[in-house]
N, C-alpha and C positions, 0 to 999 in steps of 0.2 A: 286561404283566400287568394284568388288571382285577381289581377287588375280588372279583368272583364267582369268578375263577380260584382265589384263595386259599381261598375257602369250599369250592369243589369239592374241592380237595386235602385240606382239613381233614376233610371228611366221609369221603373215601376212606381217610384215615389211621385215623379212628375206627371206621368201619364195614366196611372191606374193599373188595373189588371192587364196582364200581358200573356201572349202566347209566344212560343219560340219563333214563329214566323213573323210576328209583329216586331219582336226584337231585331230580327234580321232586317226588316224594313226600316228600322231606326238606325241601321248600320252599327249595331252593338256587336253582333257576332253572327256567323252563319247559323241558320235554324238548328241544325243538328248539334252544333257546339253549345248553343244557348240552351237546348233541351237537356244536354248533359250537365251543364252548370246549374240549371234550375233544380235538377234532381239533388245536387249536392247542397244547394242553398236550402232546399226543403229539409234535407237530412239534418242540417244544423239549426233549423228553426228560424232562418232569416226570411224565408218565403214559405208560402203554403199553396198547395194545389186546391183550387176552387172546384174545378171539374176537369174532365179529361182535356189536357193540353192548355188549361188556363190557370195562371198563377197570380198571386197577389203578395204584396209586402206584408210582413208581420210587424208587430210592435217591436220585436227584437231587431228586425231589419231596419226599422226607423231609428232605433237607439244606436245601432252600429253607424248609420249614416250621420247621425248627430254627434258622433264620437263620444257617446255615453256608454258604449259597450265594446269591449275588446273581443273581436272574433276569435282570437287565439285561445280564449277561455272557454269556448263552446265545445261541447261533446256531441257527437252525432246521436240522433235518436235511435232507438232500437226498433 
């Protein structure tokens, strides 16, 4: 996890489904970087892809933000 990852998840929790461009408009990260990080968050189950370019927070992502889940215990999906 990188500091930006937590910020991405926080914005998704507060604002709802997000695109990489929307995250850039919220000054979270440049759209290309947000896209890359969202892919990693999806791989670890903290976010999920709703449709092409649109992502949402998962229950695991909420648990991480609520400090009920340690992200270091997660394995990437196959």
